[in-house]
Backbone as CSV, one residue per row, in Angstrom:
resi,resn,N_x,N_y,N_z,CA_x,CA_y,CA_z,C_x,C_y,C_z
1,MET,0.768,-1.351,-0.189,0.113,0.297,-0.155,0.947,1.357,0.140
2,ALA,0.783,1.926,-0.693,1.089,3.383,-0.949,0.491,4.786,-0.581
3,ASP,1.371,5.279,0.354,0.888,6.711,0.791,0.406,7.547,-0.225
4,GLN,-0.496,8.308,-0.291,-1.608,9.021,-0.873,-2.411,10.189,-0.201
5,LYS,-2.479,11.187,-1.122,-2.640,12.495,-0.617,-4.175,12.565,-0.577
6,ILE,-4.684,12.893,0.150,-6.084,12.647,0.674,-7.230,13.818,0.723
7,GLY,-6.578,14.814,-0.031,-7.541,16.078,-0.163,-8.360,15.762,-0.453
8,GLN,-8.318,15.217,-1.520,-9.555,15.461,-2.904,-10.514,14.099,-2.821
9,LEU,-10.079,13.325,-1.834,-11.068,12.289,-1.286,-11.661,12.919,-0.281
10,LEU,-11.007,13.256,0.698,-12.101,13.949,1.689,-13.114,15.151,0.683
11,ASP,-12.622,15.439,-0.199,-13.659,16.641,-0.629,-14.571,15.539,-1.450
12,SER,-14.115,14.433,-1.566,-15.130,13.594,-2.365,-16.463,12.836,-1.502
13,LEU,-15.570,12.669,-0.376,-16.788,12.465,0.899,-17.539,13.418,1.487
14,GLY,-17.569,14.628,0.724,-18.286,15.658,1.439,-17.748,16.051,2.712
15,VAL,-16.570,15.755,3.319,-15.994,16.665,4.287,-16.085,18.064,4.511
16,THR,-16.600,18.793,5.191,-16.265,19.817,5.744,-15.790,20.518,6.866
17,VAL,-15.342,21.731,7.266,-15.338,21.903,8.451,-15.580,23.741,8.508
18,ASP,-16.434,24.112,9.697,-16.777,25.308,10.338,-15.532,26.128,10.706
19,LEU,-14.938,27.143,10.004,-13.797,28.101,9.655,-14.371,29.302,10.125
20,ASP,-13.930,30.443,11.101,-14.145,31.459,10.785,-13.073,32.696,9.919
21,GLU,-13.331,33.382,9.369,-12.686,34.767,8.864,-11.364,34.455,9.625
22,GLY,-10.062,34.108,9.027,-8.939,34.712,10.057,-8.378,33.458,10.173
23,ASP,-9.261,32.241,10.574,-8.925,30.760,11.412,-7.681,29.663,10.794
24,MET,-6.831,29.994,11.049,-5.228,29.261,10.435,-5.607,28.074,10.838
25,PRO,-5.976,26.829,10.124,-5.699,25.508,10.807,-4.139,25.072,10.913
26,THR,-3.625,24.457,11.886,-2.168,24.359,11.654,-1.510,22.525,11.799
27,ASP,-2.534,21.594,11.899,-2.256,20.818,11.886,-3.541,19.379,11.996
28,ALA,-3.621,18.691,11.083,-4.682,17.171,11.024,-4.240,16.613,11.344
29,HIS,-5.644,15.404,11.844,-5.420,13.870,12.269,-6.961,13.478,11.595
30,VAL,-6.975,12.345,10.974,-7.937,11.480,10.039,-8.300,9.986,10.452
31,ILE,-9.243,10.220,10.488,-9.518,8.366,10.905,-10.463,8.219,9.822
32,MET,-10.145,7.242,8.974,-10.864,6.892,7.757,-11.301,5.684,8.247
33,LYS,-12.758,5.144,7.579,-13.151,3.586,7.489,-12.992,3.421,6.265
34,VAL,-12.452,1.995,5.515,-11.876,1.863,4.441,-12.678,0.481,4.126
35,VAL,-13.298,0.253,2.888,-13.987,-1.191,3.012,-12.927,-1.643,1.754
36,LYS,-11.874,-2.302,2.220,-11.263,-3.506,1.486,-11.604,-4.019,0.120
37,ALA,-11.134,-4.384,-1.015,-11.256,-5.151,-2.048,-12.258,-6.179,-1.569
38,ASP,-11.541,-6.960,-0.706,-12.025,-8.514,-0.189,-13.357,-8.249,0.695
39,GLY,-14.002,-6.844,0.901,-15.385,-6.882,1.795,-14.947,-6.614,2.988
40,ALA,-13.310,-6.783,3.550,-12.797,-6.809,4.762,-12.993,-4.974,4.944
41,VAL,-13.438,-4.871,6.582,-13.426,-3.079,7.007,-12.265,-3.029,7.917
42,SER,-11.896,-2.072,7.863,-10.623,-1.262,8.247,-10.337,0.059,9.077
43,LEU,-10.120,0.589,9.656,-9.582,1.990,10.241,-8.181,2.339,9.888
44,VAL,-8.107,3.402,8.833,-6.556,3.703,8.772,-6.851,5.537,9.484
45,LYS,-5.325,5.745,9.749,-5.072,7.031,10.331,-4.213,7.818,9.577
46,ALA,-4.164,9.341,9.244,-3.237,9.951,8.750,-3.122,11.287,9.664
47,ALA,-1.946,11.880,9.737,-1.822,13.151,10.263,-0.841,14.406,9.261
48,SER,-1.029,15.176,9.449,-0.452,16.164,8.640,1.411,16.089,9.660
49,GLU,1.902,16.320,8.510,3.663,16.304,9.019,3.977,17.094,10.033
50,SER,3.485,17.650,10.926,3.853,18.283,11.809,3.352,17.953,12.941
51,LEU,2.626,16.979,12.650,1.754,16.966,13.919,2.793,15.622,15.002
52,ASP,2.752,15.845,16.580,3.475,15.342,17.085,2.526,14.285,18.158
53,TRP,3.031,12.863,18.313,2.189,12.129,19.169,0.980,13.128,20.494
54,ILE,2.095,13.498,21.285,1.119,14.448,22.543,0.317,15.324,21.887
55,THR,0.036,16.410,20.768,-0.504,16.626,20.084,-1.719,15.764,19.787
56,THR,-1.490,14.874,18.988,-2.411,13.511,18.393,-3.393,13.699,18.939
57,LEU,-2.520,12.633,20.761,-3.143,12.254,21.962,-3.921,13.205,21.774
58,GLY,-3.728,14.653,22.419,-5.147,15.702,22.985,-5.631,15.791,22.072
59,MET,-6.132,16.044,20.547,-6.809,15.938,19.560,-7.763,15.176,19.971
60,LEU,-7.103,14.007,20.043,-8.150,12.484,20.111,-9.247,12.313,20.837
61,THR,-8.443,12.910,22.210,-9.139,13.197,23.702,-9.968,14.141,23.521
62,ALA,-9.827,15.196,23.165,-11.344,16.566,22.925,-11.535,15.720,21.752
63,ALA,-11.393,14.986,20.719,-12.626,14.893,20.089,-13.658,13.883,20.457
64,LEU,-13.486,13.052,21.569,-13.995,12.083,22.215,-14.745,12.787,23.266
65,LYS,-14.096,13.993,23.743,-15.000,14.619,24.671,-15.968,15.035,23.922
66,ILE,-16.023,15.790,22.640,-16.875,16.335,22.175,-17.853,15.654,21.613
67,GLU,-17.545,14.311,21.134,-18.524,13.504,20.343,-19.489,13.050,21.577
68,ASN,-18.818,12.365,22.824,-19.735,12.293,23.857,-20.442,13.400,24.559
69,ASP,-19.891,14.199,25.201,-20.492,15.445,25.374,-21.401,16.602,24.944
70,GLY,-20.798,16.798,23.526,-21.335,17.838,23.398,-19.883,19.246,23.522
71,TYR,-20.400,20.286,22.691,-19.159,21.094,22.927,-19.946,22.451,23.621
72,VAL,-19.109,23.428,24.087,-19.851,24.240,24.480,-18.646,25.422,24.543
73,ASN,-18.660,26.451,23.706,-17.649,27.442,23.696,-17.695,28.661,25.060
74,SER,-16.970,28.411,25.728,-17.147,29.555,27.051,-17.610,31.022,26.798
75,ARG,-16.218,31.294,25.706,-16.406,32.829,25.448,-17.588,33.138,24.844
76,ASP,-18.962,32.213,24.422,-19.826,32.260,23.737,-20.683,32.332,24.942
77,ASP,-20.614,31.907,26.071,-21.311,32.374,27.021,-21.303,33.229,28.002
78,GLU,-19.806,34.114,27.777,-19.917,34.970,28.581,-21.073,36.321,28.575
79,GLY,-21.273,37.204,29.652,-21.598,38.008,29.214,-22.802,38.644,29.510
């Protein structure tokens, strides 16, 4: 299996993200479900080149928390 750029693949799957004007994405961690030619299902992961394992773990932990509990931006609650 060879490494492949996945930007166009993510576009074809309809993956989008909500970014505000001026936001600057710095890292990405992607988890993808893949159905193999023989019908087997697997998970693959990819990360941006600069993403270290500590940040990866933090991003995964935060994603699980958001998925399980929802997300509330504390700045939006001020006021």
